[in-house]
Residue frames as qw, qx, qy, qz and C-alpha x, y, z in Angstrom:
[[0.542, 0.569, 0.292, 0.546, -5.41, -14.98, 20.91],
 [0.346, -0.495, -0.121, 0.788, -3.42, -11.81, 21.45],
 [0.316, 0.782, 0.438, 0.311, -5.12, -8.84, 19.84],
 [0.346, -0.777, -0.020, 0.526, -2.58, -6.30, 21.07],
 [0.527, 0.850, 0.001, -0.003, -1.61, -3.84, 18.31],
 [0.166, -0.838, 0.508, 0.110, 1.99, -3.65, 19.50],
 [0.684, -0.174, 0.690, 0.164, 2.62, -7.23, 18.39],
 [0.697, 0.618, 0.361, 0.047, 1.70, -6.46, 14.83],
 [0.471, -0.236, 0.352, 0.774, 4.12, -5.38, 12.14],
 [0.363, 0.531, 0.687, 0.339, 1.43, -3.88, 10.06],
 [0.105, 0.952, 0.287, -0.010, 0.28, -0.31, 10.50],
 [0.597, 0.013, 0.084, 0.797, 2.84, 2.10, 9.10],
 [0.006, 0.758, 0.174, -0.628, 2.93, 5.87, 9.32],
 [0.566, 0.656, 0.319, 0.385, 2.66, 7.81, 6.11],
 [0.421, -0.634, 0.024, 0.649, 5.41, 10.38, 5.91],
 [0.100, 0.094, 0.486, -0.863, 4.41, 13.05, 5.51],
 [0.249, -0.472, -0.713, -0.455, 0.67, 12.60, 5.82],
 [0.008, -0.135, -0.511, 0.849, -0.44, 15.30, 8.21],
 [0.034, 0.611, 0.782, 0.121, -4.18, 15.29, 8.52],
 [0.023, -0.415, -0.111, -0.903, -5.97, 18.54, 7.96],
 [0.289, -0.060, 0.511, -0.807, -8.43, 19.97, 10.42],
 [0.187, -0.291, -0.915, -0.208, -11.34, 17.63, 10.97],
 [0.317, -0.082, 0.195, -0.925, -14.68, 19.30, 11.52],
 [0.030, 0.330, 0.941, -0.075, -17.76, 17.53, 12.83],
 [0.249, -0.202, -0.251, -0.913, -20.87, 19.12, 11.39],
 [0.079, 0.300, 0.843, -0.438, -23.84, 19.03, 13.73],
 [0.118, -0.477, -0.599, -0.632, -27.33, 19.45, 12.36],
 [0.105, -0.343, -0.564, 0.744, -28.85, 22.15, 14.55],
 [0.300, 0.474, 0.206, -0.801, -32.26, 23.75, 14.16],
 [0.182, 0.165, -0.737, -0.630, -33.15, 21.57, 11.18],
 [0.156, 0.314, 0.916, -0.193, -36.26, 20.02, 12.60],
 [0.159, -0.328, -0.511, -0.779, -39.47, 20.76, 10.72],
 [0.460, -0.311, 0.146, -0.819, -42.82, 21.52, 12.22],
 [0.861, -0.159, 0.280, -0.395, -43.62, 17.86, 12.72],
 [0.601, -0.260, 0.733, 0.186, -42.35, 14.32, 12.16],
 [0.256, 0.366, -0.632, -0.633, -41.59, 13.33, 8.59],
 [0.869, 0.097, 0.048, -0.483, -44.14, 11.01, 7.03],
 [0.668, -0.245, 0.695, 0.102, -43.22, 7.34, 6.91],
 [0.098, 0.316, -0.727, -0.602, -42.08, 5.88, 3.63],
 [0.782, 0.138, -0.111, -0.597, -44.83, 4.32, 1.57],
 [0.856, -0.169, 0.481, -0.083, -45.04, 0.51, 1.79],
 [0.839, 0.524, 0.062, 0.134, -43.88, 0.13, -1.82],
 [0.231, 0.840, -0.407, 0.276, -40.81, 2.27, -1.14],
 [0.555, -0.559, 0.575, -0.221, -40.00, 0.25, 1.97],
 [0.937, 0.122, 0.328, -0.011, -40.22, -2.95, -0.06],
 [0.652, 0.711, -0.150, 0.217, -37.82, -1.58, -2.70],
 [0.083, -0.791, 0.524, -0.304, -35.32, -0.52, -0.02],
 [0.769, -0.333, 0.512, -0.188, -35.61, -3.91, 1.66],
 [0.920, 0.345, 0.162, 0.085, -34.98, -5.77, -1.60],
 [0.431, 0.806, -0.299, 0.274, -32.00, -3.55, -2.45],
 [0.352, -0.687, 0.569, -0.283, -30.47, -4.14, 0.98],
 [0.887, -0.096, 0.439, -0.107, -31.02, -7.87, 0.68],
 [0.808, 0.572, -0.022, 0.140, -29.44, -7.95, -2.78],
 [0.183, 0.815, -0.458, 0.305, -26.34, -6.13, -1.51],
 [0.596, -0.502, 0.575, -0.249, -26.03, -8.44, 1.47],
 [0.947, 0.181, 0.265, -0.020, -26.26, -11.43, -0.85],
 [0.617, 0.715, -0.227, 0.237, -23.43, -10.01, -2.97],
 [0.196, -0.747, 0.558, -0.305, -21.30, -9.49, 0.13],
 [0.811, -0.249, 0.502, -0.172, -21.86, -13.09, 1.17],
 [0.891, 0.440, 0.080, 0.077, -20.98, -14.34, -2.30],
 [0.349, 0.801, -0.391, 0.287, -17.74, -12.33, -2.39],
 [0.431, -0.616, 0.587, -0.300, -16.75, -13.53, 1.07],
 [0.914, -0.002, 0.393, -0.101, -17.49, -17.15, 0.12],
 [0.781, 0.605, -0.048, 0.147, -15.46, -16.76, -3.09],
 [0.357, 0.762, -0.359, 0.403, -12.40, -14.96, -1.75],
 [0.516, -0.714, 0.364, -0.302, -11.93, -15.61, 1.97],
 [0.966, -0.134, 0.197, 0.103, -10.59, -19.17, 1.44],
 [0.720, 0.506, -0.042, 0.473, -7.75, -17.56, -0.57],
 [0.059, -0.828, 0.271, -0.487, -6.71, -15.21, 2.27],
 [0.815, -0.130, -0.481, 0.296, -4.17, -16.58, 4.74],
 [0.425, -0.891, 0.138, -0.073, -2.67, -15.56, 8.05],
 [0.710, 0.442, -0.383, 0.394, 1.14, -15.39, 8.19],
 [0.657, -0.748, 0.044, 0.080, 3.05, -15.85, 11.44],
 [0.526, 0.724, -0.328, 0.302, 6.61, -14.51, 11.37],
 [0.685, -0.146, -0.469, 0.538, 7.77, -15.04, 14.94],
 [0.175, -0.026, -0.218, 0.960, 7.66, -11.29, 15.52],
 [0.391, 0.290, 0.266, -0.832, 3.99, -10.79, 14.69],
 [0.490, 0.388, 0.780, 0.021, 1.15, -11.61, 12.35],
 [0.205, 0.399, -0.282, -0.848, 0.15, -10.47, 8.90],
 [0.748, 0.402, 0.419, -0.321, -1.98, -11.57, 5.98],
 [0.123, -0.336, 0.722, 0.592, -1.39, -12.93, 2.49],
 [0.734, 0.397, 0.051, -0.548, -3.22, -14.01, -0.65],
 [0.717, 0.000, 0.663, 0.215, -2.95, -17.37, -2.40],
 [0.165, 0.628, -0.351, -0.675, -1.50, -16.38, -5.77],
 [0.582, 0.328, -0.610, -0.427, -1.55, -19.67, -7.68],
 [0.944, -0.184, -0.063, -0.265, -2.16, -23.40, -7.29],
 [0.738, 0.312, -0.472, 0.367, 1.57, -24.03, -6.71],
 [0.650, -0.553, -0.395, 0.339, 1.41, -22.65, -3.20],
 [0.353, 0.224, -0.066, 0.906, 2.76, -19.15, -3.84],
 [0.227, -0.810, -0.493, 0.221, 1.48, -16.52, -1.41],
 [0.310, 0.513, 0.027, 0.800, 1.84, -12.80, -2.11],
 [0.450, -0.760, -0.394, 0.253, 2.07, -10.39, 0.83],
 [0.047, 0.979, -0.132, 0.147, 3.84, -7.22, 1.98],
 [0.619, 0.399, -0.485, 0.472, 7.60, -7.09, 2.41],
 [0.148, -0.509, 0.474, -0.703, 7.12, -5.47, 5.82],
 [0.880, -0.269, 0.035, -0.389, 5.03, -8.48, 6.90],
 [0.952, 0.085, -0.221, 0.195, 7.84, -10.97, 6.22],
 [0.353, -0.892, 0.276, 0.053, 10.55, -8.59, 7.44],
 [0.088, 0.660, -0.743, -0.069, 13.88, -10.39, 7.70],
 [0.750, -0.118, 0.596, -0.261, 12.23, -13.78, 8.09],
 [0.201, 0.360, -0.806, -0.424, 12.94, -16.79, 5.89],
 [0.262, -0.216, -0.933, -0.118, 10.35, -19.27, 7.19],
 [0.378, -0.155, 0.124, -0.904, 6.76, -18.74, 8.29],
 [0.174, 0.265, 0.920, -0.230, 3.68, -20.39, 9.74],
 [0.301, 0.006, -0.357, -0.884, 0.71, -20.01, 7.41],
 [0.242, 0.319, 0.869, -0.290, -2.90, -20.82, 8.21],
 [0.035, -0.376, -0.634, -0.675, -5.74, -20.57, 5.74],
 [0.241, -0.207, 0.189, -0.929, -8.38, -18.07, 6.82],
 [0.739, -0.235, -0.365, -0.516, -11.03, -20.80, 7.00],
 [0.629, -0.573, 0.395, -0.348, -9.19, -22.32, 9.95],
 [0.954, 0.174, -0.240, 0.046, -7.27, -25.26, 8.47],
 [0.824, -0.420, 0.003, 0.380, -4.00, -26.54, 9.96],
 [0.098, -0.896, 0.300, 0.313, -0.84, -24.46, 10.03],
 [0.883, 0.371, 0.114, 0.264, 1.48, -25.02, 7.07],
 [0.508, -0.549, 0.223, 0.625, 5.16, -24.11, 6.88],
 [0.552, 0.808, 0.157, 0.136, 6.24, -21.68, 4.17],
 [0.632, -0.306, 0.153, 0.696, 9.56, -20.27, 3.01],
 [0.126, 0.810, -0.047, -0.571, 10.55, -16.96, 1.45],
 [0.743, 0.477, 0.325, 0.339, 10.92, -16.87, -2.33],
 [0.423, 0.206, 0.011, 0.882, 11.95, -13.22, -2.47],
 [0.125, -0.801, -0.424, 0.403, 11.15, -9.86, -0.93],
 [0.374, 0.461, 0.249, 0.765, 11.07, -6.54, -2.78],
 [0.259, -0.580, -0.458, 0.622, 11.04, -3.78, -0.14],
 [0.097, -0.105, 0.243, 0.959, 11.16, -1.02, -2.78],
 [0.419, -0.235, -0.458, -0.748, 7.51, -1.81, -3.57],
 [0.425, -0.223, 0.621, -0.620, 6.72, -3.40, -0.17],
 [0.895, 0.124, -0.131, -0.408, 5.84, -6.75, -1.76],
 [0.174, -0.445, 0.878, -0.036, 7.06, -10.29, -1.16],
 [0.834, 0.073, -0.380, -0.393, 6.28, -13.85, -2.23],
 [0.367, -0.385, 0.814, -0.233, 6.48, -16.90, 0.02],
 [0.634, 0.136, -0.640, -0.413, 5.76, -20.53, -0.88],
 [0.815, -0.333, 0.265, -0.393, 3.99, -23.26, 1.07],
 [0.138, -0.429, 0.891, 0.060, 6.01, -26.40, 1.77],
 [0.152, 0.248, 0.955, 0.063, 2.92, -28.59, 1.50],
 [0.294, -0.096, -0.292, -0.905, -0.12, -27.56, -0.50],
 [0.390, 0.134, 0.739, -0.533, -3.34, -28.28, 1.43],
 [0.165, 0.373, 0.855, 0.320, -6.15, -30.03, -0.41],
 [0.049, 0.815, 0.574, 0.069, -8.58, -27.55, -1.84],
 [0.305, -0.507, 0.001, 0.806, -6.22, -24.59, -1.66],
 [0.397, 0.765, 0.487, 0.143, -7.83, -21.93, -3.83],
 [0.389, -0.020, 0.130, 0.912, -5.98, -19.19, -5.69],
 [0.159, 0.685, 0.341, -0.624, -7.64, -15.78, -5.69],
 [0.498, 0.609, 0.453, 0.419, -8.81, -14.15, -8.90],
 [0.313, -0.439, -0.019, 0.842, -7.03, -10.87, -9.60],
 [0.355, 0.822, 0.414, -0.164, -8.75, -7.95, -11.28],
 [0.528, 0.482, 0.219, 0.664, -7.68, -5.05, -13.50],
 [0.303, -0.401, -0.246, 0.829, -6.30, -1.81, -12.11],
 [0.007, -0.085, -0.373, -0.924, -7.72, 0.15, -15.05],
 [0.378, -0.483, -0.654, -0.443, -11.25, -0.82, -13.96],
 [0.389, -0.448, -0.584, 0.554, -10.90, 0.49, -10.40],
 [0.003, 0.610, 0.261, 0.748, -13.06, 3.58, -9.95],
 [0.038, -0.097, 0.499, -0.860, -13.77, 5.99, -7.13],
 [0.618, -0.074, 0.095, -0.777, -17.04, 5.05, -5.42],
 [0.692, 0.059, -0.695, -0.182, -16.75, 1.30, -5.96],
 [0.760, -0.527, 0.210, -0.318, -17.76, -0.78, -2.95],
 [0.547, 0.432, -0.696, 0.174, -14.86, -2.88, -1.69],
 [0.851, -0.514, -0.029, -0.109, -14.19, -5.39, 1.07],
 [0.170, 0.680, -0.670, 0.245, -10.89, -5.72, 2.94],
 [0.955, -0.224, -0.144, -0.131, -10.06, -9.24, 4.13],
 [0.439, 0.517, -0.610, 0.409, -7.29, -10.31, 6.44],
 [0.696, -0.367, -0.560, 0.262, -6.29, -10.89, 10.05],
 [0.027, -0.731, 0.164, -0.662, -6.46, -7.54, 11.88],
 [0.409, -0.580, 0.499, -0.497, -5.01, -7.83, 15.39],
 [0.048, -0.226, 0.971, -0.056, -4.63, -11.55, 14.75],
 [0.589, 0.279, 0.551, -0.521, -8.37, -12.03, 14.24],
 [0.158, -0.095, 0.818, 0.546, -8.35, -14.26, 11.18],
 [0.086, 0.466, 0.825, 0.309, -11.13, -14.29, 8.61],
 [0.003, 0.646, 0.370, -0.668, -12.08, -10.67, 9.33],
 [0.303, 0.493, 0.550, 0.602, -13.89, -8.59, 6.71],
 [0.020, -0.590, -0.264, 0.763, -14.43, -4.82, 6.61],
 [0.396, 0.638, 0.591, 0.295, -16.40, -2.81, 4.08],
 [0.095, -0.674, -0.019, 0.732, -15.95, 0.58, 2.43],
 [0.625, 0.758, 0.183, -0.032, -15.48, 2.27, -0.92],
 [0.648, 0.168, 0.128, 0.732, -12.61, 3.28, -3.18],
 [0.149, -0.855, -0.247, 0.431, -12.04, 6.84, -1.98],
 [0.218, 0.873, -0.302, -0.315, -9.38, 7.82, -4.51],
 [0.930, 0.162, 0.174, 0.279, -6.89, 6.34, -6.96],
 [0.573, 0.641, -0.070, 0.506, -3.38, 7.31, -8.04],
 [0.437, -0.888, 0.120, -0.081, -2.16, 8.33, -4.58],
 [0.634, 0.417, -0.486, 0.433, 1.57, 8.50, -3.87],
 [0.628, -0.741, 0.080, -0.222, 2.43, 7.75, -0.25],
 [0.397, 0.537, -0.666, 0.331, 5.61, 7.07, 1.69],
 [0.850, -0.399, -0.341, -0.044, 6.02, 4.44, 4.37],
 [0.313, -0.833, 0.406, -0.207, 7.92, 5.08, 7.56],
 [0.573, 0.349, -0.722, 0.169, 10.94, 2.95, 8.45],
 [0.286, -0.356, 0.639, -0.619, 9.89, 2.84, 12.09],
 [0.717, -0.034, 0.510, -0.474, 8.40, -0.33, 13.52],
 [0.595, 0.012, 0.776, 0.209, 9.67, -2.52, 10.69],
 [0.541, 0.770, 0.201, -0.272, 8.44, -0.40, 7.78],
 [0.791, 0.217, 0.304, 0.484, 10.37, -0.48, 4.51],
 [0.173, -0.613, 0.090, 0.765, 10.54, 3.28, 3.93],
 [0.354, 0.256, 0.697, 0.568, 9.24, 2.70, 0.41],
 [0.296, 0.392, 0.027, -0.871, 7.53, 5.40, -1.63],
 [0.342, 0.277, 0.890, 0.119, 4.56, 3.81, -3.36],
 [0.209, 0.197, -0.268, -0.920, 2.84, 5.27, -6.42],
 [0.490, -0.068, -0.590, -0.638, -0.66, 4.74, -7.84],
 [0.011, -0.083, -0.896, 0.435, -2.05, 3.52, -4.52],
 [0.358, -0.505, -0.620, -0.481, -5.76, 2.83, -4.10],
 [0.113, -0.175, 0.515, -0.832, -7.22, 4.84, -1.22],
 [0.468, -0.363, -0.748, -0.300, -10.09, 3.18, 0.61],
 [0.425, -0.506, 0.242, -0.711, -12.43, 3.82, 3.52],
 [0.905, -0.194, -0.370, -0.085, -12.47, 0.11, 4.40],
 [0.526, -0.787, 0.309, -0.095, -10.80, -0.28, 7.78],
 [0.763, 0.383, -0.445, 0.270, -7.15, -1.36, 7.57],
 [0.599, -0.742, 0.224, -0.200, -5.94, -2.38, 11.02],
 [0.103, -0.615, 0.782, -0.005, -2.71, -4.00, 12.26],
 [0.528, -0.026, 0.848, -0.048, -2.62, -7.49, 10.74],
 [0.653, 0.639, 0.301, -0.273, -4.59, -6.58, 7.59],
 [0.127, 0.756, -0.508, -0.392, -1.38, -5.82, 5.69],
 [0.052, -0.285, 0.914, 0.284, -0.81, -8.26, 2.86],
 [0.436, 0.343, 0.787, -0.270, -4.47, -9.25, 2.68],
 [0.238, 0.347, 0.708, 0.568, -7.01, -8.62, -0.05],
 [0.271, 0.424, 0.170, -0.848, -8.94, -5.56, -1.16],
 [0.230, 0.213, 0.906, 0.285, -11.76, -7.04, -3.22],
 [0.338, 0.041, -0.189, -0.921, -14.51, -5.69, -5.47],
 [0.676, 0.092, 0.455, -0.572, -18.05, -7.06, -5.68],
 [0.801, 0.404, -0.347, -0.274, -17.05, -9.27, -8.62],
 [0.915, -0.357, 0.174, 0.072, -14.89, -11.28, -6.18],
 [0.744, 0.474, -0.102, 0.460, -11.67, -9.99, -7.75],
 [0.585, -0.555, -0.094, 0.584, -8.65, -8.74, -5.84],
 [0.358, 0.872, 0.124, 0.311, -7.92, -5.13, -6.81],
 [0.134, 0.772, -0.408, 0.468, -5.18, -4.41, -4.29],
 [0.693, -0.175, -0.589, 0.377, -3.21, -5.42, -1.22],
 [0.360, -0.907, -0.098, -0.194, -4.03, -3.36, 1.91],
 [0.715, 0.239, -0.301, 0.584, -0.72, -1.96, 3.10],
 [0.243, 0.117, -0.316, 0.909, -0.93, 1.35, 4.95],
 [0.207, -0.807, -0.554, -0.001, -3.24, 3.17, 7.31],
 [0.188, 0.671, -0.078, 0.713, -2.82, 6.93, 7.56],
 [0.490, -0.439, -0.537, 0.528, -1.92, 8.35, 10.94],
 [0.042, -0.879, -0.229, -0.416, -3.06, 11.68, 12.33],
 [0.421, 0.219, -0.452, 0.755, -0.46, 13.73, 14.28],
 [0.328, -0.412, 0.122, -0.841, -3.32, 15.57, 15.97],
 [0.877, -0.315, -0.122, -0.342, -4.48, 12.25, 17.41],
 [0.540, -0.641, 0.545, -0.025, -1.05, 11.42, 18.80],
 [0.110, 0.451, -0.828, -0.316, -0.07, 9.40, 15.75],
 [0.507, 0.163, 0.816, -0.226, -3.02, 7.05, 15.97],
 [0.298, 0.277, 0.773, 0.487, -4.93, 5.93, 12.91],
 [0.285, 0.218, -0.058, -0.932, -6.90, 8.46, 10.92],
 [0.556, 0.270, 0.740, -0.265, -10.28, 6.71, 10.55],
 [0.646, 0.641, 0.380, -0.167, -11.31, 5.74, 7.04],
 [0.359, 0.847, -0.359, -0.160, -8.01, 6.49, 5.29],
 [0.749, -0.283, 0.570, 0.181, -6.16, 3.39, 4.16],
 [0.381, 0.692, -0.451, -0.416, -4.10, 2.52, 1.11],
 [0.885, 0.025, 0.464, 0.022, -3.67, -0.60, -1.00],
 [0.194, -0.422, 0.662, 0.589, -1.00, -1.49, -3.56],
 [0.675, 0.406, -0.093, -0.609, -2.75, -1.71, -6.96],
 [0.904, 0.035, 0.423, -0.049, -3.19, -5.15, -8.47],
 [0.688, 0.705, -0.148, 0.085, -1.20, -4.25, -11.59],
 [0.063, 0.748, -0.605, 0.265, 1.95, -3.74, -9.50],
 [0.718, -0.309, 0.567, -0.261, 1.20, -6.83, -7.42],
 [0.923, 0.311, 0.224, -0.026, 1.05, -9.00, -10.52],
 [0.495, 0.790, -0.325, 0.162, 4.14, -7.40, -12.09],
 [0.157, -0.670, 0.663, -0.294, 6.29, -8.00, -9.02],
 [0.777, -0.175, 0.548, -0.257, 4.88, -11.42, -8.09],
 [0.891, 0.448, 0.049, -0.050, 5.21, -12.81, -11.62],
 [0.413, 0.745, -0.476, 0.218, 8.88, -11.76, -11.82],
 [0.369, -0.547, 0.674, -0.332, 9.70, -13.18, -8.40],
 [0.877, 0.027, 0.425, -0.223, 8.02, -16.50, -9.21],
 [0.824, 0.563, -0.043, 0.042, 9.71, -16.76, -12.61],
 [0.536, 0.638, -0.363, 0.416, 13.20, -15.45, -11.76],
 [0.696, -0.349, -0.451, 0.437, 13.46, -15.48, -7.98],
 [0.278, -0.434, -0.144, 0.845, 13.79, -11.69, -7.96],
 [0.348, 0.856, 0.269, -0.273, 12.47, -8.53, -9.57],
 [0.631, 0.021, 0.410, 0.659, 14.27, -8.05, -12.87],
 [0.116, 0.393, 0.346, 0.844, 12.32, -5.06, -14.20],
 [0.102, -0.403, -0.620, 0.665, 10.96, -2.76, -11.52],
 [0.116, 0.703, 0.524, 0.466, 9.50, -0.15, -13.86],
 [0.359, -0.875, -0.227, 0.234, 10.49, 2.38, -11.16],
 [0.444, 0.777, -0.098, 0.436, 12.50, 5.45, -12.14],
 [0.687, -0.614, -0.061, 0.383, 15.66, 6.50, -10.29],
 [0.185, 0.945, -0.270, 0.012, 18.48, 9.03, -10.41],
 [0.908, 0.103, -0.279, 0.297, 20.87, 6.27, -9.29],
 [0.144, 0.598, -0.422, 0.666, 22.23, 8.24, -6.35],
 [0.517, -0.519, -0.606, 0.311, 22.31, 8.05, -2.59],
 [0.065, 0.589, -0.004, 0.806, 21.55, 11.27, -0.80],
 [0.322, -0.412, -0.659, 0.541, 20.64, 12.96, 2.44],
 [0.052, -0.890, -0.401, -0.212, 18.26, 15.76, 3.38],
 [0.416, 0.060, -0.213, 0.882, 19.91, 19.13, 4.04],
 [0.145, -0.826, -0.505, 0.204, 18.47, 22.11, 5.92],
 [0.284, 0.740, 0.057, 0.608, 18.71, 25.86, 5.42],
 [0.197, 0.343, -0.450, 0.801, 19.79, 28.53, 7.90],
 [0.542, -0.307, 0.193, -0.758, 16.41, 28.26, 9.62],
 [0.251, -0.172, 0.935, -0.180, 16.80, 24.48, 9.97],
 [0.742, 0.365, 0.261, -0.499, 14.07, 23.77, 7.44],
 [0.719, 0.085, 0.619, 0.303, 14.49, 20.96, 4.87],
 [0.203, 0.788, -0.153, -0.561, 15.90, 22.57, 1.74],
 [0.620, 0.576, -0.454, -0.278, 17.01, 19.83, -0.64],
 [0.973, -0.142, 0.170, 0.059, 18.81, 16.52, -1.11],
 [0.033, -0.796, 0.575, 0.186, 22.60, 16.49, -1.13],
 [0.897, 0.303, -0.314, -0.071, 24.17, 13.82, -3.33],
 [0.628, -0.623, 0.466, -0.005, 26.32, 11.53, -1.20],
 [0.409, -0.256, 0.787, 0.385, 27.30, 9.09, -3.95],
 [0.632, 0.487, -0.167, -0.579, 26.51, 8.50, -7.61],
 [0.868, 0.042, 0.494, 0.037, 26.24, 5.11, -9.26],
 [0.210, -0.430, 0.614, 0.628, 28.90, 4.60, -11.89],
 [0.001, -0.091, -0.796, -0.598, 27.24, 4.80, -15.30],
 [0.047, 0.572, 0.773, -0.272, 23.93, 5.75, -13.68],
 [0.190, 0.819, 0.467, 0.276, 21.47, 8.45, -14.67],
 [0.257, -0.945, -0.030, 0.198, 22.90, 11.21, -12.47],
 [0.548, -0.450, 0.427, 0.560, 26.51, 10.59, -13.47],
 [0.475, 0.361, 0.598, 0.535, 25.64, 10.58, -17.18],
 [0.071, 0.897, 0.364, 0.239, 23.90, 13.94, -16.74],
 [0.372, 0.549, -0.251, 0.705, 26.94, 15.49, -15.04],
 [0.568, -0.737, 0.028, -0.364, 25.64, 15.52, -11.46],
 [0.588, 0.292, -0.629, 0.415, 28.24, 14.82, -8.81],
 [0.572, -0.457, -0.571, 0.371, 28.77, 14.36, -5.08],
 [0.249, -0.291, -0.242, 0.892, 27.97, 17.54, -3.14],
 [0.182, -0.245, -0.418, -0.855, 25.31, 18.83, -5.54],
 [0.211, 0.251, 0.695, -0.639, 22.04, 19.69, -3.80],
 [0.046, -0.342, -0.772, -0.534, 18.91, 18.70, -5.72],
 [0.160, 0.213, 0.394, -0.880, 16.02, 21.16, -5.26],
 [0.649, 0.389, 0.137, -0.639, 13.55, 20.22, -7.99],
 [0.295, -0.018, 0.888, 0.351, 12.70, 17.34, -10.34],
 [0.049, 0.511, 0.702, 0.494, 10.47, 18.40, -13.21],
 [0.239, -0.641, -0.175, -0.708, 7.66, 20.45, -11.68],
 [0.756, -0.561, -0.338, -0.015, 8.09, 18.95, -8.21],
 [0.079, -0.819, 0.418, -0.385, 9.98, 20.77, -5.48],
 [0.834, -0.047, -0.499, 0.229, 12.46, 18.60, -3.61],
 [0.257, -0.789, 0.311, -0.464, 13.17, 19.34, 0.06],
 [0.615, -0.433, 0.621, -0.220, 13.71, 15.87, 1.55],
 [0.081, -0.208, 0.946, 0.235, 14.65, 12.34, 0.56],
 [0.359, 0.410, 0.802, -0.244, 10.96, 11.46, 0.80],
 [0.406, 0.753, 0.135, -0.500, 9.89, 14.29, -1.51],
 [0.122, 0.544, -0.693, -0.458, 12.58, 13.22, -4.01],
 [0.197, 0.055, 0.977, 0.062, 11.20, 9.67, -4.01],
 [0.370, 0.607, 0.598, -0.371, 7.68, 11.01, -4.44],
 [0.274, 0.724, -0.222, -0.593, 8.78, 13.24, -7.33],
 [0.121, 0.393, -0.833, -0.370, 10.19, 10.20, -9.14],
 [0.450, 0.090, 0.843, -0.281, 7.39, 7.78, -8.23],
 [0.627, 0.587, 0.365, -0.359, 5.20, 8.66, -11.20],
 [0.313, 0.733, -0.476, -0.371, 8.03, 8.65, -13.75],
 [0.982, 0.139, 0.130, -0.012, 9.37, 5.79, -15.84],
 [0.601, -0.402, 0.457, 0.517, 12.93, 4.62, -16.59],
 [0.467, 0.262, 0.551, 0.640, 14.19, 6.23, -19.81],
 [0.045, 0.911, 0.390, 0.124, 12.05, 9.33, -19.31],
 [0.452, 0.273, -0.116, 0.841, 13.88, 12.67, -19.54],
 [0.317, -0.866, -0.385, 0.050, 13.37, 15.19, -16.74],
 [0.238, 0.718, -0.218, 0.617, 14.88, 18.53, -15.77],
 [0.700, -0.483, -0.395, 0.347, 16.70, 18.42, -12.43],
 [0.024, 0.880, -0.131, 0.456, 17.41, 21.70, -10.66],
 [0.820, -0.354, -0.253, 0.373, 20.31, 21.74, -8.22],
 [0.064, -0.971, 0.219, -0.070, 22.88, 23.97, -6.59],
 [0.879, 0.070, -0.136, 0.451, 26.65, 23.51, -6.78],
 [0.489, -0.067, -0.184, 0.850, 28.80, 25.68, -4.56],
 [0.036, 0.558, 0.364, -0.745, 25.88, 28.06, -4.07],
 [0.210, 0.305, -0.428, -0.825, 25.22, 28.45, -7.80],
 [0.710, 0.298, 0.472, -0.430, 21.85, 27.34, -9.21],
 [0.084, 0.337, -0.779, -0.521, 22.07, 24.96, -12.17],
 [0.834, 0.191, 0.241, -0.458, 19.88, 22.56, -14.16],
 [0.090, -0.330, 0.886, 0.314, 20.55, 19.28, -15.94],
 [0.787, 0.158, -0.221, -0.554, 18.54, 17.16, -18.34],
 [0.293, -0.333, 0.882, -0.161, 18.53, 13.65, -16.89],
 [0.699, 0.048, -0.571, -0.427, 17.45, 10.45, -18.60],
 [0.650, -0.466, 0.401, -0.447, 16.11, 8.48, -15.65],
 [0.252, 0.279, -0.927, 0.004, 17.52, 5.10, -14.72],
 [0.753, -0.304, -0.463, -0.356, 15.83, 2.26, -12.83],
 [0.571, -0.605, 0.426, -0.355, 15.68, 1.24, -9.19]]
């Protein structure tokens, strides 16, 4: 088994996600006059029971969910997926399937390899659905949870095939919710800007992408997708900072793909333009120049035109294509926002009713 990270399509840089200074605090001069007294026997018993109860819950979750987590071979690398229903649909990341149309899928419990084909990929949200050609006996669909019930501090398990090591499980907590992050296009990434991501300290390594982030009720609450990188570590992973697509978006996209063969209602706001980042006299990113406008789209209806340079959307400053995507990520189609821009050096604003990706 090749566990070389370079074969994986999975870890993606977050752009921009520059890590702040990391300080290691060392406890110096904290020793007391003598050794601390040992815990009383009753306290030790309580701690032992609590640890045993938690371990039992971990084992139960793993037994419940791991049979629903699969390994996906694409020809270029390996990724993970989740059994979505009893019809053989598997949900995973778009960057896992890449440009592929057929795949080798093995259930995490080690059963035979099954061929699968692409139903549809939706790179804008980095999600895809594939379908097994033959449904193995006993194939078990995962149970999906509720995004609204995800809270910071919850214990979670990440399941997948990091570095090709199938049936792997890591443990952590939900570190934050509602994060907006952008995925690099390098190394097969989609370049998508993803809103409402679940941040977790559970390790997300190459190959985990497309797998399951699970709570202690054995419910999938997200799909591990990104691991943050730290420029100060040469672009290597920033330990304990990973992101998962929330289950609400997973279900929205997967249900539409299964029903219609494509995403028919993204719920993602757009200006309906193509653009490019422009720089100022000091070569610093300074806005997004409109390269083209979609006929009948949001920007055209608001009077924006080719050559305008967008500098702000609502309260968010826009300096790059990425920051424009991030400014729109939390908005909804049909919402009205104020767009600040320059035209021929003159500052202007427009009220734009947002369109849809």
